[in-house]
BAFI-3210 file (N, C-alpha, C; in Angstrom, 3 decimals, decimal comma, padded with zeros to 6 digits):
// residues 274
n [1|2|3|4|5|6|7|8|9|10|11|12|13|14|15|16|17|18|19|20|21|22|23|24|25|26|27|28|29|30|31|32|33|34|35|36|37|38|39|40|41|42|43|44|45|46|47|48|49|50|51|52|53|54|55|56|57|58|59|60|61|62|63|64|65|66|67|68|69|70|71|72|73|74|75|76|77|78|79|80|81|82|83|84|85|86|87|88|89|90|91|92|93|94|95|96|97|98|99|100|101|102|103|104|105|106|107|108|109|110|111|112|113|114|115|116|117|118|119|120|121|122|123|124|125|126|127|128|129|130|131|132|133|134|135|136|137|138|139|140|141|142|143|144|145|146|147|148|149|150|151|152|153|154|155|156|157|158|159|160|161|162|163|164|165|166|167|168|169|170|171|172|173|174|175|176|177|178|179|180|181|182|183|184|185|186|187|188|189|190|191|192|193|194|195|196|197|198|199|200|201|202|203|204|205|206|207|208|209|210|211|212|213|214|215|216|217|218|219|220|221|222|223|224|225|226|227|228|229|230|231|232|233|234|235|236|237|238|239|240|241|242|243|244|245|246|247|248|249|250|251|252|253|254|255|256|257|258|259|260|261|262|263|264|265|266|267|268|269|270|271|272|273|274]
n.u [-037,829|-039,796|-038,938|-039,796|-040,693|-038,020|-036,988|-039,302|-041,004|-041,111|-043,664|-045,336|-044,261|-044,683|-047,933|-048,496|-047,097|-049,135|-051,159|-050,553|-050,214|-052,846|-054,293|-053,113|-053,993|-056,213|-056,843|-058,111|-056,695|-056,445|-056,581|-054,061|-052,087|-051,712|-049,569|-047,538|-047,089|-045,925|-043,221|-042,427|-041,983|-040,557|-040,859|-043,104|-046,140|-047,343|-049,978|-050,350|-052,260|-051,442|-050,862|-052,246|-052,204|-049,171|-049,904|-049,418|-047,927|-046,354|-043,065|-040,802|-038,966|-039,862|-040,575|-042,060|-043,129|-044,179|-046,790|-047,885|-046,347|-043,567|-044,581|-045,685|-042,729|-041,452|-042,979|-043,097|-039,993|-039,852|-040,980|-039,129|-038,432|-038,732|-039,457|-042,118|-044,035|-046,881|-048,040|-051,185|-054,454|-056,995|-059,397|-058,626|-058,142|-059,287|-059,993|-057,292|-056,689|-058,989|-058,521|-055,924|-053,418|-052,141|-051,086|-051,422|-052,802|-051,945|-052,956|-054,323|-056,979|-060,201|-061,816|-064,836|-068,450|-069,491|-067,044|-065,822|-067,412|-065,818|-063,251|-060,369|-059,678|-056,975|-056,072|-056,770|-054,109|-053,601|-055,223|-057,590|-059,472|-062,448|-063,349|-066,246|-065,201|-065,473|-065,597|-065,025|-067,240|-069,286|-072,243|-072,068|-073,343|-073,860|-075,315|-078,050|-077,662|-076,730|-078,365|-078,815|-076,665|-073,322|-070,745|-067,519|-065,945|-063,134|-063,880|-064,952|-064,429|-063,981|-065,121|-066,927|-068,661|-069,986|-071,013|-072,926|-074,714|-075,414|-076,467|-078,458|-079,413|-077,692|-075,361|-072,986|-069,667|-067,641|-064,200|-060,670|-058,971|-057,484|-055,482|-056,485|-058,890|-057,544|-056,438|-058,410|-059,935|-058,447|-057,931|-060,515|-062,628|-064,499|-066,795|-067,353|-065,920|-065,690|-063,335|-060,662|-058,685|-055,872|-055,597|-057,121|-055,900|-053,454|-054,856|-055,463|-052,612|-052,183|-053,623|-052,279|-053,289|-056,078|-058,367|-060,164|-062,574|-062,403|-066,058|-067,386|-066,963|-067,058|-066,677|-064,722|-062,309|-061,386|-057,899|-056,751|-054,968|-055,702|-056,335|-056,914|-060,059|-059,816|-057,930|-055,924|-054,011|-052,256|-053,567|-053,579|-051,121|-050,048|-051,769|-050,292|-048,273|-049,069|-050,109|-048,007|-046,623|-047,678|-047,452|-044,811|-044,120|-043,091|-044,802|-046,470|-044,498|-043,855|-046,317|-046,336|-043,834|-044,644|-047,072|-047,351|-048,677|-049,326|-050,877|-054,243|-054,898|-056,405|-055,871|-053,210|-051,677|-050,728|-047,388|-044,545|-042,751|-039,826]
n.v [-030,382|-031,329|-033,628|-033,592|-031,445|-030,412|-030,448|-029,521|-026,994|-023,220|-022,280|-024,657|-025,110|-023,156|-023,469|-025,858|-025,230|-023,702|-024,866|-026,550|-024,910|-024,111|-025,873|-026,657|-024,325|-024,984|-027,514|-027,901|-026,886|-028,365|-030,968|-033,429|-033,570|-035,936|-035,624|-034,258|-035,325|-037,943|-036,717|-036,023|-038,337|-039,297|-041,465|-043,378|-045,035|-047,517|-049,067|-052,296|-054,676|-058,037|-060,191|-059,328|-059,392|-058,001|-055,264|-055,615|-058,195|-061,371|-062,013|-064,799|-065,188|-064,578|-061,247|-058,638|-057,321|-054,953|-052,593|-050,815|-051,352|-049,893|-047,440|-046,766|-047,048|-044,318|-042,687|-042,096|-041,668|-039,057|-037,674|-037,891|-039,558|-043,147|-045,746|-047,529|-051,046|-052,394|-055,279|-056,426|-058,096|-057,892|-057,342|-056,127|-053,604|-050,732|-051,406|-051,120|-048,405|-047,238|-048,265|-046,692|-048,113|-047,822|-044,791|-044,508|-045,774|-047,331|-049,018|-050,778|-049,640|-048,606|-045,890|-045,081|-044,592|-045,215|-045,864|-043,199|-042,555|-042,689|-043,097|-040,630|-040,296|-039,371|-037,490|-039,535|-041,865|-044,221|-046,749|-049,403|-052,275|-053,440|-057,121|-059,601|-062,886|-066,299|-069,767|-070,740|-072,410|-071,146|-069,065|-065,971|-062,833|-060,397|-058,937|-059,704|-062,421|-063,556|-064,495|-066,733|-068,153|-068,759|-066,603|-065,949|-063,871|-061,076|-060,745|-056,895|-055,562|-053,390|-054,806|-056,998|-055,229|-054,497|-056,896|-057,591|-055,042|-054,687|-057,482|-058,769|-061,423|-062,891|-066,047|-064,862|-065,951|-064,971|-064,298|-063,982|-062,838|-061,419|-063,376|-065,966|-066,331|-066,628|-069,101|-070,738|-070,538|-071,542|-073,951|-075,253|-074,928|-072,866|-071,469|-069,345|-065,708|-062,324|-059,784|-057,848|-057,523|-058,639|-060,425|-062,130|-063,003|-063,824|-066,387|-068,189|-068,351|-069,804|-072,146|-072,919|-072,596|-071,154|-071,129|-069,762|-066,973|-063,474|-062,581|-059,887|-056,321|-054,797|-052,713|-049,494|-048,536|-045,753|-045,852|-044,650|-043,047|-044,019|-041,984|-040,960|-039,372|-037,096|-035,640|-033,272|-031,398|-033,763|-034,726|-032,857|-032,678|-035,210|-034,740|-032,921|-034,430|-036,625|-035,585|-034,130|-036,421|-037,643|-035,830|-035,692|-038,134|-040,575|-041,805|-043,039|-044,513|-046,235|-047,499|-049,000|-050,053|-052,425|-053,136|-053,149|-051,623|-047,965|-045,601|-044,156|-041,866|-039,750|-039,706|-038,255|-035,797|-032,970|-032,586|-030,103|-027,295|-027,370]
n.w [-027,871|-029,231|-031,222|-034,206|-035,112|-035,939|-038,410|-039,639|-041,469|-040,912|-040,915|-040,128|-037,850|-036,411|-036,529|-035,070|-032,650|-031,890|-031,482|-029,785|-027,531|-026,966|-026,865|-024,456|-022,638|-022,710|-020,717|-017,544|-014,445|-012,385|-013,271|-014,336|-016,981|-020,111|-021,974|-020,958|-018,439|-020,179|-021,079|-019,060|-017,663|-019,604|-021,181|-023,685|-023,187|-025,729|-026,712|-028,362|-030,685|-031,004|-033,494|-035,546|-039,107|-041,120|-040,111|-037,082|-035,959|-034,985|-035,974|-037,575|-035,603|-033,255|-033,425|-032,237|-035,195|-038,019|-039,648|-038,152|-035,408|-036,499|-036,637|-034,346|-033,406|-034,645|-033,866|-031,209|-031,026|-032,299|-030,723|-028,319|-026,594|-024,824|-025,968|-025,266|-025,896|-025,303|-024,892|-026,689|-026,879|-029,592|-028,516|-025,854|-027,007|-026,487|-023,768|-022,131|-023,104|-021,498|-018,706|-018,255|-018,492|-020,937|-022,715|-025,466|-028,203|-031,003|-033,468|-035,707|-035,477|-036,173|-036,606|-035,263|-034,776|-032,349|-030,769|-030,969|-028,917|-026,710|-026,734|-027,724|-030,914|-033,341|-036,356|-039,559|-040,449|-041,792|-043,730|-043,420|-045,351|-044,163|-045,274|-046,307|-045,886|-047,583|-048,217|-051,210|-053,119|-051,589|-051,935|-051,643|-051,708|-050,363|-047,017|-046,813|-047,817|-045,619|-043,220|-040,978|-040,776|-040,005|-038,396|-038,555|-036,244|-034,865|-031,968|-030,824|-032,568|-036,237|-037,471|-036,880|-035,544|-037,812|-039,175|-036,889|-037,043|-039,668|-040,494|-038,453|-038,104|-038,017|-036,820|-035,148|-034,355|-031,950|-031,519|-029,510|-030,538|-033,839|-034,625|-033,619|-034,871|-037,153|-036,951|-036,899|-038,966|-040,850|-040,194|-040,179|-039,334|-039,613|-041,971|-043,257|-042,799|-040,935|-041,550|-041,792|-045,323|-045,191|-043,016|-044,517|-046,432|-044,884|-043,963|-046,048|-046,475|-044,105|-044,819|-047,034|-049,893|-051,421|-049,352|-048,843|-050,293|-050,947|-050,461|-050,453|-050,213|-047,315|-045,998|-046,068|-043,849|-041,871|-040,234|-036,931|-034,755|-030,833|-027,846|-024,192|-024,347|-023,017|-023,017|-024,704|-025,371|-026,186|-028,165|-029,725|-030,486|-031,240|-033,717|-035,121|-035,501|-037,048|-039,470|-040,614|-040,966|-042,663|-044,653|-045,723|-046,579|-044,752|-043,165|-045,209|-046,380|-044,567|-044,618|-046,943|-047,445|-045,999|-046,556|-049,202|-050,865|-051,759|-049,246|-049,607|-051,827|-050,647|-048,184|-048,037|-047,989|-049,503|-050,881|-049,642|-049,997|-048,160]
ca.u [-038,558|-040,492|-037,846|-040,175|-040,630|-036,402|-036,740|-040,334|-040,764|-041,367|-044,973|-045,861|-043,199|-045,862|-049,087|-047,934|-047,268|-050,340|-052,413|-050,066|-050,608|-054,333|-054,685|-052,735|-054,933|-057,774|-056,486|-058,033|-055,802|-056,801|-056,017|-053,462|-052,218|-050,838|-048,217|-046,629|-046,386|-045,017|-041,995|-041,836|-041,192|-039,552|-041,336|-044,503|-046,920|-049,019|-051,074|-050,744|-053,138|-050,489|-051,156|-052,774|-051,120|-049,034|-049,892|-048,591|-047,824|-045,002|-041,860|-040,105|-037,938|-040,805|-040,051|-043,260|-043,105|-045,832|-046,838|-047,984|-045,000|-042,877|-044,954|-045,184|-041,444|-041,011|-043,920|-041,931|-038,466|-039,864|-041,169|-038,016|-038,855|-038,248|-040,803|-042,685|-044,765|-047,679|-049,017|-052,671|-055,729|-058,028|-060,760|-058,454|-057,031|-059,578|-060,170|-056,595|-056,628|-059,634|-057,749|-055,030|-052,451|-051,011|-051,182|-051,883|-053,241|-051,387|-052,802|-055,044|-057,814|-060,931|-062,671|-066,125|-069,121|-069,128|-065,623|-065,585|-068,430|-065,336|-061,982|-059,967|-058,860|-056,292|-056,619|-056,489|-052,946|-054,000|-056,751|-058,303|-060,628|-063,055|-064,486|-066,515|-065,138|-065,853|-065,394|-065,400|-068,392|-070,666|-073,174|-072,770|-072,478|-074,374|-075,590|-078,933|-077,294|-075,872|-079,359|-078,949|-075,663|-072,439|-069,992|-066,697|-065,658|-062,828|-064,900|-064,722|-063,732|-065,458|-065,799|-067,793|-069,686|-070,824|-071,985|-074,286|-075,763|-076,348|-076,761|-078,517|-080,111|-076,555|-074,546|-071,927|-069,190|-066,363|-062,941|-060,285|-057,841|-057,306|-054,999|-057,089|-059,916|-057,016|-056,233|-059,897|-060,518|-057,133|-058,134|-061,532|-063,737|-065,764|-066,791|-067,275|-065,765|-065,349|-062,202|-059,825|-057,766|-054,683|-056,484|-057,679|-054,742|-053,268|-055,170|-054,707|-051,017|-052,195|-054,311|-051,724|-054,284|-056,962|-059,016|-061,447|-062,227|-063,495|-067,066|-067,504|-066,761|-068,630|-066,367|-063,199|-062,524|-060,030|-057,371|-056,279|-054,212|-056,446|-056,083|-058,016|-060,857|-060,291|-056,286|-056,480|-052,803|-051,604|-054,428|-052,799|-049,599|-050,650|-052,737|-049,661|-047,102|-049,552|-049,617|-046,297|-045,871|-048,168|-047,574|-043,147|-044,108|-042,696|-045,936|-046,914|-043,293|-043,850|-047,259|-046,210|-043,377|-045,575|-048,156|-046,993|-049,042|-049,698|-051,858|-054,936|-054,375|-057,155|-054,933|-051,365|-051,595|-049,743|-045,947|-044,317|-041,038|-039,474]
ca.v [-031,186|-031,958|-033,434|-034,053|-029,752|-029,136|-030,888|-028,598|-025,401|-022,394|-022,417|-025,770|-025,315|-022,172|-023,919|-026,918|-024,802|-022,602|-025,673|-027,153|-024,198|-023,401|-026,914|-026,742|-023,678|-025,939|-028,184|-027,398|-026,354|-029,192|-032,208|-033,513|-033,779|-037,027|-035,441|-033,640|-036,615|-038,448|-035,863|-035,842|-039,915|-039,896|-042,608|-043,229|-045,991|-047,283|-050,490|-052,615|-056,056|-058,909|-061,303|-058,671|-059,448|-056,696|-054,615|-056,024|-059,436|-061,691|-062,424|-066,424|-064,942|-063,949|-060,682|-058,030|-056,342|-054,541|-050,930|-050,065|-051,280|-049,246|-045,556|-046,783|-046,535|-043,416|-041,230|-042,145|-040,872|-038,213|-037,096|-037,581|-040,510|-043,990|-046,441|-048,820|-051,743|-052,623|-056,083|-056,517|-058,785|-056,973|-056,699|-054,967|-051,999|-050,251|-051,418|-050,198|-046,793|-046,993|-048,145|-046,414|-048,800|-047,531|-043,873|-044,365|-046,989|-047,671|-050,942|-050,914|-049,053|-048,155|-044,812|-045,090|-043,432|-046,407|-045,806|-042,216|-041,927|-043,872|-042,658|-039,652|-040,403|-038,442|-037,621|-040,713|-042,231|-045,683|-047,604|-051,139|-052,824|-055,210|-057,859|-060,898|-064,069|-067,124|-070,632|-070,651|-072,992|-070,588|-068,246|-064,711|-061,378|-059,202|-059,138|-061,141|-063,924|-064,132|-064,566|-067,583|-068,317|-068,614|-065,555|-065,560|-062,477|-060,918|-059,511|-055,560|-054,766|-052,998|-056,361|-057,734|-054,441|-054,105|-057,942|-057,082|-054,435|-055,097|-059,442|-059,063|-062,910|-064,605|-066,148|-064,663|-066,576|-064,196|-064,548|-062,588|-061,917|-061,727|-064,596|-067,245|-066,664|-067,056|-070,450|-071,675|-070,656|-072,391|-075,530|-075,450|-074,343|-071,179|-071,127|-067,919|-064,598|-060,677|-059,506|-057,330|-058,234|-058,874|-061,158|-063,071|-063,373|-064,503|-067,321|-068,592|-068,568|-070,696|-073,650|-073,233|-072,288|-070,239|-071,825|-068,828|-065,951|-062,484|-062,183|-058,535|-055,207|-054,371|-051,015|-049,102|-047,972|-044,762|-046,162|-043,783|-043,517|-043,319|-041,713|-040,588|-038,262|-035,692|-035,284|-032,291|-030,946|-034,986|-035,075|-031,639|-032,838|-036,265|-034,533|-032,268|-035,345|-037,183|-034,399|-034,151|-037,617|-038,073|-034,635|-035,253|-039,694|-041,356|-043,152|-043,857|-044,961|-047,274|-048,479|-049,343|-051,219|-053,843|-053,125|-053,812|-050,244|-046,620|-045,019|-043,527|-040,467|-038,604|-039,250|-037,627|-034,253|-032,179|-032,504|-028,670|-027,383|-026,873]
ca.w [-027,028|-030,631|-032,369|-035,626|-035,627|-036,256|-039,639|-040,192|-042,030|-040,144|-040,900|-039,767|-036,696|-035,630|-036,170|-034,198|-031,544|-031,312|-031,437|-028,434|-026,729|-027,241|-025,766|-023,053|-022,059|-022,161|-019,887|-016,273|-013,733|-011,419|-013,341|-014,260|-018,643|-020,233|-022,767|-020,174|-017,861|-020,621|-021,356|-017,722|-017,319|-020,676|-021,957|-024,011|-023,553|-026,937|-026,699|-029,685|-030,292|-031,046|-034,313|-036,872|-039,805|-041,706|-038,983|-035,733|-035,623|-034,181|-037,338|-037,425|-034,869|-032,691|-032,565|-032,857|-036,371|-038,910|-040,020|-036,677|-035,045|-036,724|-036,739|-032,885|-033,455|-035,176|-032,924|-030,141|-031,330|-032,843|-028,934|-027,944|-025,536|-024,930|-026,615|-024,268|-026,328|-023,971|-026,329|-026,183|-027,621|-030,387|-027,871|-024,879|-026,767|-026,017|-022,018|-021,606|-022,618|-020,025|-017,417|-017,839|-018,712|-021,811|-023,193|-026,713|-029,121|-032,455|-033,195|-036,758|-034,933|-037,404|-036,339|-035,432|-034,155|-031,095|-029,945|-030,756|-027,429|-025,007|-026,883|-028,738|-032,191|-033,851|-037,895|-039,929|-040,115|-042,283|-044,464|-043,728|-045,849|-044,007|-046,130|-045,979|-046,800|-047,466|-048,720|-052,595|-053,053|-050,759|-052,875|-051,025|-052,488|-049,465|-046,221|-047,463|-047,917|-044,516|-042,353|-039,910|-041,244|-038,615|-039,475|-037,555|-035,941|-034,105|-030,796|-030,177|-033,878|-036,663|-038,716|-036,058|-035,424|-039,030|-039,028|-036,123|-037,324|-040,968|-040,472|-037,241|-038,292|-038,966|-035,658|-034,669|-033,416|-031,730|-031,276|-028,671|-031,803|-035,025|-034,847|-033,456|-035,844|-038,622|-036,688|-036,602|-040,255|-041,787|-039,707|-041,309|-038,490|-040,276|-043,667|-043,555|-041,610|-041,991|-041,066|-043,031|-046,358|-044,771|-042,492|-045,143|-047,124|-043,799|-043,643|-047,307|-046,735|-043,398|-045,634|-047,628|-051,130|-051,894|-048,596|-048,812|-050,824|-050,256|-051,061|-050,886|-049,067|-045,974|-045,512|-046,144|-042,715|-041,618|-039,085|-036,180|-033,294|-030,053|-026,904|-023,497|-024,678|-022,435|-023,543|-025,637|-025,421|-026,770|-029,300|-030,782|-030,717|-032,083|-035,092|-035,668|-035,744|-038,002|-040,766|-040,902|-041,545|-043,924|-045,632|-046,123|-047,152|-043,698|-042,829|-046,495|-046,736|-043,642|-045,082|-048,740|-047,002|-045,309|-047,070|-050,411|-051,744|-051,352|-048,982|-050,271|-051,972|-049,831|-047,202|-048,031|-047,850|-050,582|-050,246|-049,983|-049,773|-046,626]
c.u [-039,548|-039,881|-038,234|-039,575|-039,344|-036,568|-038,198|-040,116|-041,451|-042,913|-045,769|-045,346|-044,644|-047,229|-048,924|-048,071|-047,761|-051,301|-051,733|-050,593|-052,013|-054,687|-054,619|-053,635|-055,865|-057,832|-057,250|-057,003|-055,310|-056,088|-054,722|-053,097|-051,105|-049,490|-047,344|-046,247|-045,514|-043,433|-041,748|-041,150|-040,148|-039,371|-042,790|-044,579|-047,815|-048,779|-051,207|-051,266|-051,832|-051,124|-052,230|-051,195|-050,800|-048,985|-049,085|-048,784|-046,144|-044,004|-041,432|-039,100|-038,777|-040,554|-041,299|-042,589|-044,172|-045,430|-047,318|-047,070|-043,798|-043,054|-045,226|-043,518|-040,741|-041,690|-043,117|-040,715|-038,853|-040,550|-040,041|-038,215|-038,527|-039,696|-040,904|-043,888|-045,530|-048,649|-050,764|-053,149|-056,336|-058,853|-059,573|-057,802|-058,149|-060,126|-058,433|-056,304|-057,666|-058,990|-056,390|-053,530|-051,296|-051,414|-051,672|-052,360|-052,800|-051,886|-054,418|-056,701|-058,774|-061,687|-064,130|-067,280|-069,293|-068,093|-065,521|-066,438|-066,841|-064,282|-061,550|-059,339|-057,944|-057,018|-056,040|-055,114|-052,627|-055,319|-056,850|-059,047|-061,375|-064,009|-064,977|-066,663|-065,172|-065,505|-066,214|-066,912|-069,725|-070,642|-073,270|-072,323|-073,387|-074,933|-077,337|-078,984|-077,157|-076,806|-079,341|-077,739|-074,062|-071,112|-068,865|-065,527|-064,366|-063,678|-064,204|-064,054|-064,621|-066,096|-066,773|-068,868|-070,672|-071,701|-073,573|-074,893|-076,600|-077,107|-077,233|-078,964|-078,519|-075,869|-073,313|-070,996|-067,790|-065,051|-061,878|-059,611|-057,845|-056,460|-056,003|-058,303|-059,393|-056,557|-057,710|-060,222|-059,562|-057,589|-059,411|-062,751|-064,692|-065,762|-067,166|-066,999|-065,061|-064,522|-061,758|-058,774|-056,982|-054,765|-056,690|-056,542|-053,659|-053,389|-055,076|-053,318|-051,210|-051,960|-053,049|-052,043|-055,095|-058,431|-060,476|-061,402|-063,040|-064,714|-067,915|-067,065|-067,249|-067,953|-065,145|-063,125|-060,865|-059,415|-056,493|-055,703|-055,353|-055,706|-057,613|-058,733|-060,629|-058,483|-056,135|-054,768|-052,308|-052,324|-054,031|-051,404|-049,502|-051,162|-051,312|-048,643|-047,794|-049,790|-049,118|-045,931|-046,273|-047,829|-045,761|-043,407|-043,144|-043,513|-046,442|-045,407|-043,012|-045,397|-047,155|-044,759|-043,504|-046,181|-048,620|-047,984|-048,438|-050,652|-053,005|-054,820|-054,918|-056,338|-053,548|-051,883|-050,343|-048,363|-045,389|-043,238|-040,931|-038,640]
c.v [-032,413|-031,964|-033,521|-032,528|-029,595|-029,514|-029,710|-027,449|-024,412|-022,058|-023,191|-025,909|-024,324|-022,683|-025,158|-026,303|-023,949|-024,244|-026,245|-026,459|-024,112|-024,763|-026,977|-025,596|-024,285|-026,324|-027,683|-027,942|-027,875|-031,200|-032,573|-033,836|-034,629|-036,301|-034,961|-034,524|-037,467|-038,008|-036,100|-037,268|-040,550|-040,828|-042,680|-044,691|-046,638|-049,096|-050,677|-054,384|-056,542|-059,778|-060,066|-058,490|-058,117|-055,121|-054,562|-057,180|-060,048|-062,507|-064,093|-066,220|-064,406|-062,610|-059,443|-056,994|-055,584|-053,015|-050,160|-049,735|-050,499|-047,617|-045,485|-045,802|-044,656|-042,009|-041,094|-041,315|-039,606|-037,330|-036,908|-038,698|-041,688|-044,874|-047,587|-049,584|-052,061|-053,970|-056,579|-057,193|-057,361|-056,408|-056,239|-053,932|-051,094|-049,996|-050,576|-048,990|-046,889|-047,091|-047,733|-046,886|-048,570|-046,114|-043,698|-045,885|-047,439|-049,276|-050,903|-050,422|-048,379|-046,844|-045,405|-044,561|-043,554|-045,593|-044,381|-041,428|-042,533|-043,581|-041,289|-040,182|-039,463|-038,270|-038,934|-040,983|-043,687|-045,731|-048,945|-050,977|-054,255|-055,792|-059,190|-061,962|-064,988|-068,277|-070,333|-070,867|-071,992|-069,431|-067,270|-064,036|-060,121|-059,647|-060,052|-061,956|-064,322|-064,670|-066,064|-068,196|-068,288|-067,915|-065,700|-064,299|-061,867|-059,538|-057,892|-055,340|-054,079|-053,924|-056,820|-056,848|-054,563|-055,449|-057,691|-056,177|-054,280|-056,770|-059,533|-060,577|-063,739|-064,704|-065,848|-065,552|-065,595|-064,637|-063,613|-061,758|-062,417|-063,166|-065,890|-067,025|-067,002|-068,668|-071,038|-071,376|-071,518|-073,874|-075,704|-075,291|-073,295|-071,913|-069,869|-066,941|-063,318|-060,085|-058,357|-057,572|-058,743|-060,175|-062,268|-063,791|-064,407|-066,560|-068,745|-069,462|-069,739|-071,978|-073,883|-073,573|-071,626|-071,228|-071,132|-067,087|-064,526|-062,621|-061,053|-057,569|-054,987|-052,950|-050,829|-048,331|-047,064|-045,504|-044,962|-044,296|-042,848|-043,325|-041,286|-039,628|-036,935|-034,729|-034,373|-031,592|-032,301|-034,682|-033,904|-032,194|-034,209|-035,829|-033,589|-033,260|-036,332|-036,710|-034,541|-035,227|-038,064|-036,983|-035,121|-036,960|-040,329|-042,212|-043,660|-045,046|-046,703|-048,532|-049,371|-050,441|-052,514|-053,800|-053,801|-052,887|-049,754|-046,772|-044,457|-042,473|-039,102|-038,485|-038,901|-036,530|-034,145|-032,058|-030,886|-028,708|-026,888|-025,603]
c.w [-027,946|-031,470|-033,419|-036,175|-036,062|-037,755|-040,377|-040,700|-041,151|-039,804|-040,008|-038,285|-035,519|-035,764|-035,337|-033,058|-030,354|-030,601|-030,012|-027,156|-026,072|-025,903|-024,591|-021,912|-021,462|-021,559|-018,464|-015,190|-013,220|-012,291|-014,381|-016,649|-018,943|-021,001|-021,812|-018,997|-018,744|-020,965|-020,244|-017,650|-018,675|-021,758|-022,535|-024,111|-024,640|-026,361|-028,314|-029,846|-031,612|-032,197|-035,595|-037,805|-040,570|-040,845|-037,732|-035,496|-035,625|-035,875|-036,854|-035,886|-033,241|-032,014|-033,165|-034,131|-037,380|-039,510|-038,738|-035,946|-035,050|-036,958|-035,192|-032,807|-033,434|-034,716|-031,833|-030,078|-031,903|-031,674|-028,822|-026,613|-025,623|-025,310|-025,419|-024,798|-025,600|-025,784|-025,913|-027,159|-028,806|-029,090|-026,690|-025,607|-026,188|-023,916|-021,660|-022,145|-021,330|-018,686|-017,166|-017,931|-019,931|-022,181|-024,592|-027,334|-030,529|-032,499|-034,516|-036,340|-035,824|-036,598|-036,608|-034,506|-032,596|-030,450|-029,992|-029,253|-026,144|-025,656|-027,468|-029,543|-033,376|-035,985|-038,544|-040,093|-041,730|-042,843|-044,327|-044,376|-045,565|-045,050|-045,363|-047,001|-046,203|-048,492|-050,255|-053,504|-053,274|-051,959|-052,218|-051,309|-051,574|-048,370|-045,899|-046,883|-046,455|-043,093|-041,832|-040,264|-040,222|-039,312|-038,135|-036,831|-034,700|-033,149|-030,714|-031,443|-034,899|-037,413|-037,662|-036,031|-036,654|-038,903|-038,551|-036,826|-038,795|-041,438|-039,610|-037,595|-038,465|-037,235|-035,790|-033,884|-032,780|-031,379|-030,574|-029,307|-032,933|-035,792|-034,447|-034,160|-037,063|-038,193|-036,755|-038,048|-041,274|-040,841|-039,711|-040,419|-038,892|-041,559|-043,770|-041,847|-041,950|-041,293|-042,352|-043,831|-045,975|-043,861|-043,023|-046,003|-046,065|-043,305|-044,669|-047,095|-045,261|-043,688|-046,213|-049,550|-050,572|-051,053|-048,848|-050,001|-050,435|-051,093|-051,724|-049,892|-048,600|-045,910|-045,713|-045,519|-042,689|-040,263|-038,625|-035,300|-031,793|-028,413|-025,938|-024,296|-024,776|-022,516|-025,002|-025,820|-026,604|-028,210|-030,147|-031,182|-031,649|-033,861|-035,598|-036,540|-037,320|-039,025|-041,057|-041,882|-042,701|-045,259|-045,719|-046,451|-046,006|-043,652|-043,845|-046,783|-046,065|-044,349|-046,153|-048,025|-046,877|-046,141|-048,740|-051,437|-050,913|-050,752|-049,736|-050,761|-051,393|-048,407|-046,875|-048,572|-049,151|-050,115|-050,760|-049,493|-048,491|-045,971]
res [m|y|a|f|l|r|g|a|g|p|a|l|r|l|v|v|s|l|w|v|v|v|a|l|l|a|v|p|a|a|r|a|d|l|l|a|d|v|l|q|r|g|g|l|r|v|g|v|a|v|g|v|p|l|f|s|y|l|d|a|r|q|e|l|v|g|s|d|v|d|t|a|r|l|l|a|s|d|l|g|v|r|l|e|i|v|r|l|t|n|a|g|r|l|p|a|l|e|a|g|t|v|d|l|v|v|s|s|l|a|i|t|p|e|r|e|q|v|v|g|f|s|m|p|y|a|r|l|y|v|v|l|a|g|r|p|a|l|s|v|s|g|y|t|d|l|a|g|m|e|i|g|v|t|r|n|t|a|s|g|a|l|v|a|r|f|a|p|r|a|r|r|v|d|f|e|s|d|m|m|l|i|e|a|a|a|a|g|r|l|d|l|f|s|t|q|n|a|v|l|d|a|v|n|q|r|a|g|y|k|m|f|e|g|k|f|v|q|q|e|m|d|v|a|i|a|m|p|r|r|e|r|a|l|r|a|w|v|n|a|w|v|f|e|q|l|r|n|g|r|l|n|e|i|y|r|r|h|h|g|r|d|l|p|a|e|l|r|p|a|r|g|g|r]
***
């Protein structure tokens, strides 16, 4: 049933089995269990935001590719079910979970206290770096410099929340997706925006020159798989899966293939013998 456990060591198999059993016992008998539902239907619906550079974007053939796409494929394969990718906007990731139209969200979703009140998160599987980007001629080195200035952000993202919290006197311009933000910035409609490094690179690639530069790093943020909060058995399985794929290096291989660098060492458990 859990394909990835076949290659794991006996100690890991025992730990995972105990996690899942305990989680299942904790689920009230009167309500359905999402993990059981997924296994019964033989399919996993994973929400992925389209247009997030390196994580999930359309290639030249208009096929969805990126590290999150490969992560979702590996997860479904190891669970032993077919994968159904549900294409979303950045702003639509949490609403899709709340509405029950997806089982999981694997979509560069950073862990924040506000989001933890709404959805359940797995242990981190990746990391993103939120930066404030601006035209090279602008003198900006911190949040205090942003008062009264117009800042582009993608709606319902951690970068937008950071601007709202630390630069309340800035004028936010919200975009529904990273792709819309990229198009606006590359077209010259923005002088400053808050985003992750990969989006900044995509803006400059679209412009054809270094139109924007990173002014300062706002925050390093852990990225996790999101699911409905009360799904204990599903979270136990996903946590065990993430841990094993970080330990055996498969998630790092995916990240390095798309992002050109390794995951931070603190996210990668020491590799042990099988």
